[in-house]
C-alpha positions in Angstrom: -72.9 74.2 -6.0 -75.4 72.2 -8.0 -77.8 71.6 -5.2 -81.3 72.9 -4.8 -83.1 73.4 -1.5 -86.8 72.5 -1.8 -88.9 72.9 1.3 -85.9 72.6 3.6 -84.6 69.4 1.9 -81.4 69.2 0.0 -81.9 67.9 -3.4 -79.0 67.2 -5.7 -79.3 67.9 -9.4 -79.3 64.7 -11.5 -77.2 64.4 -14.6 -78.6 63.1 -17.8 -77.7 59.4 -17.1 -79.2 59.6 -13.6 -82.5 61.0 -15.0 -82.6 58.3 -17.7 -81.9 55.6 -15.1 -84.6 56.9 -12.8 -87.2 57.2 -15.6 -86.3 53.7 -16.9 -87.0 52.2 -13.5 -90.3 54.1 -13.3 -91.3 53.0 -16.8 -90.4 49.4 -16.1 -92.6 49.6 -13.0 -95.5 51.0 -15.1 -95.2 48.0 -17.4 -95.5 45.6 -14.5 -98.4 47.5 -13.0 -100.4 47.6 -16.2 -99.7 43.9 -16.8 -101.0 43.2 -13.3 -104.0 45.5 -13.7 -105.0 43.6 -16.9 -105.0 40.4 -14.9 -107.0 41.9 -12.0 -109.9 43.6 -13.8 -112.9 41.8 -15.4 -114.0 44.3 -18.0 -112.8 43.3 -21.4 -112.3 46.8 -22.7 -110.3 47.8 -19.6 -108.2 44.7 -20.0 -107.4 45.6 -23.6 -106.5 49.2 -22.6 -104.2 48.1 -19.8 -102.5 45.6 -22.1 -102.0 48.3 -24.7 -100.6 50.6 -22.0 -98.2 47.9 -20.9 -97.0 47.5 -24.5 -96.6 51.2 -25.0 -94.6 51.6 -21.7 -92.4 48.6 -22.8 -91.5 50.5 -25.9 -90.7 53.6 -23.9 -88.5 51.5 -21.6 -86.8 50.0 -24.5 -86.0 53.4 -26.0 -84.7 54.7 -22.6 -82.5 51.6 -22.3 -81.1 52.3 -25.8 -80.3 55.9 -24.8 -78.7 54.8 -21.5 -76.6 52.2 -23.4 -75.4 54.9 -25.8 -74.6 57.3 -23.0 -72.6 54.7 -21.1 -70.3 53.8 -24.0 
């Protein structure tokens, strides 16, 4: 039937596009989080790390968006 039961909760299996969409949203949220963290902390090294993480996640989001665009055409 395509459904899994996990701890008494019905969970539908996601198709590839649904998974990509979900992870794209997660990754975009990570970008925003790391950008905010970089503004919130005072330690220079930590700021640099969070900025780099935000940039890395932005690249991941860009790649996921490219894949999603390809799948939707």
